[in-house]
Structures are given as C-alpha cells and as structure tokens.
N, C-alpha and C positions, 0 to 999 in steps of 0.2 A: 561278358558272356551274353549270348543271344537270349532275348526274352522268350522267344518261341521254344528254344531248346530247353531252357530251365524249367518250363512248364510240362515237359514231356515225362511220362512215367518210364520207369525202367522197362526194357523190352528184351525178351529172349528171342534171339535171331538165329536162324539157320541159313547156312550158305553152302550150296552144292555146286561143285565144279566137275562136270563130266567131260573129261578129255579123251583123246584117242587112245591113250595108254592107261591112264589112272582115273579113278573116281574118288573125289574127296568130299568130306563133310566137315564143316566147321560150325560149332555151336558157341555163340557168344552172348553175354549179357551186356547190353548197351546201357550206359548211365546218362543222367540228365546233363552232366557236364561235358558230354561228348566223348568220354573215355569208354573202354570196353574191356570185358574180362572173358578170357577163353574158358569155356566150361568143358568142352570135349572136342576132340578132332579125330577123324578116322580117314584112312587112305587105303584103298584097295586097287590092285592092278587088275583091271577087267579086260584090257586090250579090245575095246569096242571097235577100234579101227582095223583090227586084224583081218586081212583079206578084202576089206571093203574098198581100199584105195585102188586096187587093181580092177575091181569089178564095178566100181561106182555105186555099190549097194552095201549096206550093213548086212553082215552075215548072221544067220539065225542063231548059231551057237554063241556068237559074241553078244547078241542082243539078249539072249536068255540069261547068261551069267550076269550081265549088267542089270537086268531087271531084278534078279534075285538080290543083288547087293542094294539096289535102290529101295527095295521093299523093306530090307532091314534098316536102312537109314531113315525111312519114313517112320518106322516104329520108334527109333531112337528120338526123333524129333517130337513125337507124341509123348514119350516118357519125360522129356525135358519141358513139355508144355510150350514148345516153340510157338510164338504168336505170329511170326512172319517168316516165310521161307523164300529165299532168293535162289533160284536154280538156273544155271546156264550150261549150255552144251557148246562145244567148240568144233574143231575141224572135221572130225569123223562124222558128226551129224549134219553140219551145214553143207558138206560136200556130197552127201549121199542122196540119191534120188528118192530113197525111202526114209529119209531122215524125219520128215513130218509125221509119217505113219508111225515111226518108232516113238516119237514124243507123245503121240496120241495113246499108244500102248502104255507108256510110262504113267500118264495121267489116269488111265482106266484102272491100272493095277495098283498103283501106289497113292493116287491122289495128288501127286507132285505136278505142279504146273511149271514146266521147264521150257525155256526158250533157247533157240540156237542163235548165238551172237555172231556178228560179222568179224572178219579178221582185224579190221581197224579198231573195232570196239574191244576186241580181246587185247590188242596192243595197248589201248588206252588204259584199260583196267590193270594190266600188268605194270604199266608205268606208274599208276597211282599207288599200287600195292608195294612195289619195290622202292620207289623213290621216297615214300613216306617213312621208310625205315633207315634212311641214310642221312649222313650229316648234311646240313643245309649248305647249299652252294649256288652261286650264280653261273658257275661254269657248266658247260654242256656235258652230259654223259650219254653213252649209248647203252640202252637196256636191251639185253638179248635173252629171249626165252625160247628154248628149244623143246617143243612138245612132241607128241606122237605123230601128229599129222601136219603141223605147221610150225614155223618159226616166226615169232613176232619181234620186230625191231623198232624201238622208239628212241627218239632223240629229244632230250629235255633237261631242264635243271629243276631246282626245287620250286620254282615259280610256275612252271607249266611245261607242256610238251611243244616241240617245234615240228616234229614229223612222226607219223605212225605208219609202219609198214607191216604187212603180213605176207609171207611167201609160203608156198606149198612144199615145205621141206621139213620133215619131222623124222624122228628115229624109227617109228613104225613104218611110215610111208616109204622111206629109203630102204629099209630092210626088206619090205615086200617087193620093191622094185629090183634090188640088186643081190640080196642074200637069201632069198626065199629057199628054205629047205637046206641051206648050206650049213654044215656043221664043222667043216675043217678050217684051217688057217686062211687068212685073206691076204693075197699077194699085194705087193706094192702097186702093181699095174691095176688091179681091181680097185684098190683104194683110190688111186689117182682118177680112175673113171668116175667114181662117185663124186669126188671133188670137182671134176669138170662139169658134171651135171648140176651140182649145187651152184657153181659160178654162173652157168647159163640161166637157171631159173631165177636167181636173185640179182641178175645183172643190173636191171633198172633200179632196184632198191638200193644196191651198193652205190650206184652212181649218184643217187639223190642224197644218200647219207654222206658221201665224200664232200659235199658242198659245205658241210658244217665243220667248225673247228671244235673237235671233241677232245675233252681233257682225259677221260677215262671210260672204261667199259665195265658194265656190271652184268653178270650172267646169273639168271635164276633157273628154276626148273630142276627136276630130279636128275636129268642128264648131266647138267653142269656140276651139280653137287656131287654126284657119284664120280665123275672124272677127277674132281679136286680131291676127293677122299682117296682114290686110288693113287694119285700122284703123291699125296702126303704119306700114305702107307709105304710106298716104294722108297721115299726119302728116309723114313724112319728105319726101314730095314737096312738101307745103305749105311746110315749113321751108326746103327748098332753093330753092323759087321765091321766097320772101320774104327770103332771105338771113339767116335767124335760126337759132339752135341748135334741133335737133329735140327734142321732148318725148316722142318715141315710147317706149313701154314695153310690150314683148310679154308681160310677166308680169302685166299688169293690163288689163282691158277696161272702159272707162267706159261708162255708159249713153249719153252723148252720142256717144262714139266708135262705139258699136253702131248708133245711129240714122243716123250718117253712112254706115256700111257698107251698111245696109239700103237707103238712098236710092240709093246707087251700084248695088247689085245689081238693084233693082227697075227702074231706068231703062234697063237694058241688055237686049239680046237675049241668048240663050244663048251665042252665039259671042262677043259683046262681053264677056260676063261672064268667059269663059275668059281674056281678055286683061287683066283687072283686076289691077293690081299687088298682089302678095302672095297671090293666090288659088291654091289647088290646082285646076288645070283639071278634074280628075276629080270635084271636088265642085261644080262650077259649076251643075249641074242640080238639086242637092238642098239647096244651102246656104240658100236663102231660107226653106224650111220649117224648117230648124234654127234660123235666126235668129229666126223668129217665136216659137219655143218659148222661147228664151233671153230675148228682149225681154219676153215676157208674164210670165215668172217674175220678172224684175227689177222690172217695174211692179207686180205683185201683192204682192210682198214688200218693196217700197220700197228696193231696192238701187241706189246711185249707181254702183257698180262691182263687178266680180267679179275675184278672183284667177284666173289661168290655170295649170293644172297639166298636165304632160305624163305624169303617172302615170295608170294605168288599172286595169281589172279584173284583168289579168294580174299586176300588182304585188300586188293583193289576194290572188289565189290563192297567190302565193309567200309572202306574209306569213302567211296562214292556215296554210299547210303548215308553215312554220318554227315558228309558235306551238304547233301541235299536237305537234311533235317535242320542243320544249323545255319542255313543260308539267311543272312540278315538283309533287310532292304538296302542298306548302305554298302553291302559287299559287292564284289564283281559279279557280273552276270553268270549264273550257273552254267556248267558245261552243256546241259541239255538245252537250255534256252539259246545258248550261243550257237549250238549246232542247228537249231531250228531257224534262227535268224540268218545264219549263213546261207541256208537253202533259199529262204524267202528273198533275201537281197540279191542273190544270184539270179532269181527269177523276176527281179525288178518289181516286187510287190508294192502295192499302194499302202505304205506303212501306217499312215494316219487312220485310214479306213479300217485296216485289218486289226490294229490295236483297239480301236473303238468297238468293233464287233466282238472281239475277244472279251473286252471288259463288260459289255452288256450281257454277254452269255454267262459270265461268272456272276453277275448281279442276279440273273434269273435263277441260276444254279443255287446260289446261297439262300435266296429268299424261299425257294421251293423246299430246301432242306429245313429251313426254319419252320415251315408249315407241316413238316413231316411227309411231304410229297416226294421227296428225293432221298433215297437211302444210299446213294453212291458215295464212294470214299473220297478222301482228299486226293488220292492217286488219280481217280477218274476226273476230278476237277482240274488237275494239272493237264491231263490229256485234252480236255475240252479247251483249255486256254491255248495250247499249242495248235490245235485244229483251227481255232479262231484266227491265229496268226497266218496259217498256211492255206486257208480255205480257198483263196482266190489265185493261188500261184499258177494255176493252169492257164490263166489268161496269157501267160508268157508264150504258150504254144498257140492258142486260139481262143477267142471268146466263146464261140459256139462249143457247147459241151465242156466248158472249162472245168466243171466239177469233176468230170471223168479224167481230164488231163491232170488236175490237182492230185487225184487219187493215184494216178500212174507215177507222177514225179515223187510223191512221198514214199511210195512203196519201193521205188527203184533207186533211191538215194540213201547212202549210209548216214543215218542220223545217230551220231555217237551218244551213248548214254541211255539208249532205249532198247528194250527187248523187241524181238520180232513181233510179238503179240501186241505190244503197245503201238508199234508202227502201223500194224494192220488196223487198229482201232482209230488212230489219228487219220489215216487215209480214208477209212470208211466214213468218218464224220465229215471230212471235207467233201466226199462224194455226195453225201445226203444233206448238204447245207441248202440245197435247192428243192429237195423232194423228201417224201416220207419213206423211211426204210420199210421194205416188205419183201416177201418171198418172190416177188416178180423180178428182183434184181440179183444177179449172180454175185455181185459184190457182197450182198447181205448173206446169201446162202453159203459163201466161202468161209464165213466166220464160225467159230464154235458157238455153242448155245449161250454161254455166259457173255461172250463178246457181243453177240446179237442183242441181248437184253441191254447191255451197257450202251451200245450204239443207239438203240431205240430210244432210250431215255435222254441221253446227252444230246442227240441230234435235234430234239425239240428246242433246246435252248439256243443252239447255234443257228438253226433255221429261223427262229423268231428274231434273234439279234441281227441277223443279216437283213431281214425285212425292215428292221428299225433304222437301217442306214442305207436304204435302197438308193437314195440320191447322192450318197457319199458326202453329205454336208454336215454330218454329226448333229442334225437338228433334234434328234431324241437324245437328251442329255443323260438321262438315267432311267432305270426301270426296276420294278420289283413285283413279285406276286404277293398278294395279301388275302387273308381270309374274309369272305363276304358274310354278311349277317344271315343270309339264307342257306348257309352251308356250302355255297359255291366258292369260286375263286375270282379275285379281282386282279386284273393286269393293270398296274399303275405305270404311267409313263410321264416323265417330265420333259417338256419340249421347249424349244426356243423359236417362237414364231411359226410361220406356215409349215405344215408337214403333210400336205395333201397326198404326195406320193407315198410317204411312209404310212400314212393313215390307212390307205387302201390295202397296202401290203399287210399291215398288222391285223386288219379285219380278217383277212384270209388266214393269217397265222392262228387266230383264235380257234378256228376249226380244229387245228392240230392239237392245241391245248385241250380242247373238249374231248377229243377222241382219246388222248393219252391219259387224262385223269378221270374221264367218265363223270364229269360234273359241269355245271353251268359256269361259264367264264364271262366276266364283264370287263369292258375296257373303261378305265378312268384316266382322263388326261388332265395334267396340270401345266399351266404355262409358267415358264421361268420368270417372265417379267412381272407377273402378278404375285408370285410367291416370294421372289426376291432373294432366293437362296440358291446355292450351287451344290450339286452333289459332291461329296468328298470321300476320301479313302484311297488306299493304295490300289493301283490298277495292274499289279503284276500277279503272276501265278501263285507266288508264295505268300503274298501279303493278305489276301482275302478281300477282293474288291467288294464294296458294299454300296447300296443306294441309300443315301442319308438325307433325303429331302422330306419336308413335312408340309402337308397341304394347309391352307387357311381353313378357318372354321366353316365358312360358306362352302368351300370346295369339298370338305369332308362330308357336309350335309348332303351336297349334291351327289357325291359318290355313294352315300348310303341309300339315297332315294333311287339312284340308278340300279343299285344291286337288288333292291327290293321289288323292282318291277318284273 
C-alpha cells in the first residue's frame, strides 16, 4: 500500500457529470486503502443540449431546468458534507458559444465550480471508468459511449489506452438534425440517411480504429443500456409466447438483437414507442438516433455483439482521482504528467533546465507554506510543477515573446487529465514566468477572481526559480525561504561556484518577494563547496521536493547579521 495513501483521512467526494442529455451526481466515501463506498447517486434527464446543437448556443429553457437540478444537487452535497466536488460538463457546454457564460451562472447560483472537458478527455475518463469494472486482459477492447451530443471511442486493454476518439454524434444531436418535431414512424430511407451521416462524420475515427486488432467491444451509456433492455424484453416476450426458455441477456447486445430493436422503434409513432417493452419512455424520442450510431459502429468494425456496461464517466473521474492520490514514487508516470511531458517533448523543451526550475519553484512553494506565507493547496502545487515543466516551450515557435507562445501552446493543446480551468492557470503561470501579473495584461483579466489570486501567488515562485537558472547551468542547487530574526524573510540559496548572472537576476526577484509579502526580504547565499552537502529529496510533483541543506555555524552567524542590518 502507498504510504501517502495510508495517511489520508476518509473523504466524502461528490462527482457531477453534466451531459447533453442527462445530469448525474455520485456521492462516495473514499477510504485510505483506495476503496470507495457509494453513498448516493442521482440522475436527471435535463436535455441541456436540446436545440443547442442546431443554433450553436444553449437555450434558455434548457439552461433554466439544468440550473434548478444543479441547485438541488449542491444542497445534497452540503447535506452529505462533501469535502471535495469534481464537476465536469461535456459536449453541450463545450460546443456552445455561450458555454462559458452558462458555467459562470452555475457557479454564481450554486457555488459549483464546473469545467467543460475536451472530447479526448471525456473518452479517457470513460475508458478508465468502464475498463476498471471489467475482467483484466491484455487483449484490446473498443469502448463505445453514445452520449447526447457526442460519441466517445477508446481502444485499450487493462494496462492502458491506445487511442482516444470523440466524434460529434449523439442521440440528442442527431434527433435535432434529422427528427426534430417528428412524431410518426421513421422510414428505412430516413434511417439510412442518418447512418450515412454517421459514417461521414466518423470516417477518420473509424479508419484509425481499424488499424487495431480488437477482441471485443464494450458499450456504455444510457442509450446502449436501454437498447439492450428492449432487446432482452422482446426476447422474453417471444420465449413466453413460444413456451420456451428465454435466452435474454441484458449484459450483451447482439447485432441481430439490435436490428430487431431498430425495426420495432422505426415502425412505431413516438407515443407507440413509449409503450415498447423495456424502453425508458424519456428516451423514446432520441433512441433511434443513438441506435443508428451503435449499429453503424458495429457494421463498420465488424462486431457481432457488444458487452453492455453500466459504468460511465463518473466512475472514470473517481478512478482518476484515486489513482492520483495513490501515486507512488516508483509507480509509472501519472497520466497528467505524461500528457504534459508529451507536449513539452513535442516542443523540444530543454528538459534539464525545465525540471530544475520546476524543482526550485516547489522548494520555494513548500518553504513558504512552512512559514505560513502560502495557503495554496496541494492541487495548486501540482499546477506550479507542470507550469515549471512547460514554461519555456514557446521557444519552439520563437524566443522573442516565448512566454506568450508558451501560453498559446498550453491553452490550445489537449492536456489529458486536466480541467479547462487548470489548463488556464498553467498557461497563465507560463506567461508570467518573466513578468509580474497585473491588470495591464489581458491574460490576467481573462481569469476568474480565484484563479487570478492563485496565479498571483504561484507566479512568484516560478518567476524566482527561473531567475535562479538564468544561465541554464543549474548553478543554484537548492533554495528555501526562512524566517528572519527581525520579522522579515530570508531567501537562502545553495550555489556551486560562480553565479554572477543568477545573482543579478535574483536581486531583481527580491523586489517581487517584497511586494508580494509586504516585508523585508534578505538574500543569504551558501556555497556548496564550503558546506559539503547536497540538497536531497524527491523532485517530482507528488513527492514533495524539499531543500535540505544546513549552513555552517559561521554562515548561520553571517546570515543572522545580514538579516539584522
């Protein structure tokens, strides 16, 4: 068991998934051994995407009913004393031009901080949630999740994913496009038109998936579950009528079974569909569109059947949360860091320099926290670490204004495992690694109030750490902030030989420290050759980098004298 995980107290965690069709809340208690217990779960069909996919904007009626339900969910979380709430929104919000405005309304009315995630991130979380509930295998599976606004396709086994795809095909989106206000039966020609559209939109995704040798397919989401339920109900009715044992299996949906369901759905009016055995009446108007997506995928990839899973994106959010908490130093690189390093290496970053700056920034962060100067959370610390790794990637475009280029690259690249707000903070930190955040910069003004304060505090550490490795020679070995005898702050640095370039830069950085903490700041330098010790401690985001050098008695006396002047 991970030592870090064993020391964690039990936590009551809330997970909200705002889809284009449904809104879900899962409340769980997480335990120190990495397990969790479901305390409650709620699902409401709010149809947030209704009308929005045609107009490119969320409609007022859809937003109003969604806000009503979210307000109730916020009260539920308060009643359960939820200590951490993870809330994500998917296709309806990320595709709408007023999506950000809606999320601002959500926060204002309910206090819920919700982020819109990318399609690839949605596919990754679905893969995590669904695969974690299946038998362990090294064979590849295709994970299919048909939502209201998009369909996510992931290829992977129990060890990890190989491909993540998100296509703009969902049951609500297709219904808006092809069956809006239609209440009668759907002809074979109309259905074929929908399938043709699905093939066209998903063409490239289908081609990429075809490159893998996939052993079986797994379908999640309410659409797949309801189609399997109808197929099983029809089989049970047939068996009862024929006086034979039923072969119904709600855990598997065959291609023939799906065709039978599609024929039954198409041949009925909307009202008649609602009376079909096994159907969820609330899905009767959008189920044909979802069936067309699943049928087309099975035909294109040659699947005779799909396994049906009742796990979903929420399970993936929980798995991802627990994986991050339990990450051990000896474990594989976490998915968030892997995503960051993929971008950094694509931009050919100077890894030694960037890792050194990130480590120095964490040493400053940790020592400031020890002095009570920094109340930021462990989550903020992690974002600072990733910003340290990425701060210079803009040089890939041009050295001039490379901080602005870094900001652009971070904001416009899909970093898996991060919310949109976290990406904005990392990007802003990279932008301000060379300057002080202020209202003069639009990058700063574009952040919400809480994010501005977080960037203002964290950027001090990154700015100073960058100054400490101006020559890219790692001559500043370690650093920390300490309390001075006169009530001020001392900046201690451990150096290896000459550091004239860094010294001048650090002197300038002291001004930033003084303005930030509104107190006197003194620089105290110790030479590694004289002290004869090396800084030690883990230098990764999870391990807690620390500055562990001790000055000699004479150096300590000199530092005290320096501080008293």
